[in-house]
C-alpha positions, -999 to 999 in steps of 0.1 A, spaced: 75 -176 -171 65 -145 -189 30 -132 -185 8 -131 -215 -7 -98 -225 -39 -91 -205 -31 -115 -176 -38 -103 -141 -1 -105 -134 7 -77 -158 26 -48 -143 -6 -27 -136 -17 -10 -104 -43 -28 -83 -77 -11 -81 -89 -10 -45 -121 4 -31 -121 25 1 -128 -5 24 -98 -24 10 -76 7 14 -87 12 50 -80 -24 58 -45 -21 41 -39 11 61 -48 -7 94 -25 -36 86 4 -14 76 0 8 107 0 -24 129 31 -37 111 49 -4 116 40 -4 153 52 -40 157 86 -32 142 113 -33 168 143 -10 169 164 -31 145 148 -25 111 167 -3 87 156 34 86 147 29 49 121 2 57 105 24 83 106 54 59 90 34 32 62 21 54 55 57 67 54 70 32 29 43 21 7 51 52 7 88 42 -2 79 6 -31 57 17 -44 84 41 -43 109 13 -61 86 -11 -88 78 14 -92 116 21 -95 123 -16 -122 98 -21 -99 71 -36 -100 82 -72 -66 69 -81 -57 32 -79 -30 20 -55 -1 -1 -63 
């Protein structure tokens, strides 16, 4: 089904506050640590990139919304 204009499922970034960003960061770091040696390097690189982005947003005060 197609989303109607203005629905929450529109292709817009989610707005998260600092507490939600910190929680997402902790979960992402735990998931990265739990990865075994078999995941593709691309998956690991993507997770590390997202961790860096979240850390930068938290350090900047979280002015821009996350994905």
